Phi, psi and omega in degrees: 000132182245129177252143175228140178263118183255343182222125175243125182296148182288321180238148178297157183295330180296324180291327179295327183277345180284125183264331184270130179290335181288342180261000179290150175293158183295327183296332179284337178286347176298329179291340179290341181274358176273132183238094179063236180262001179247155178224144172269097187295329178295318180292318179294321178294319179297319179294322178297318178295319179295326179287324185274332187304314180299320180290324178293318178296318178297317179295316181295325179289326184252017185300318181299321180291323177297315181293318177298320179295320178292318182289327179282337180272349179087012180269356181288159176296168186304000000 
């Protein structure tokens, strides 16, 4: 028996059930910056940087611990 997936929803079901805009994830607010068929690429880029910056800062601050964890677990390259 062969199964095929023909439709994948664009947004997860949990986001559909959230009614309050203040509880929405930051990534869903990126769609608010789209205006019809035009986009302000400077604004979308600024929002993208603001979304990525906290995780990048966290990774850079804890980079040594990530590398130590990989090397002690044996998942590092040869």
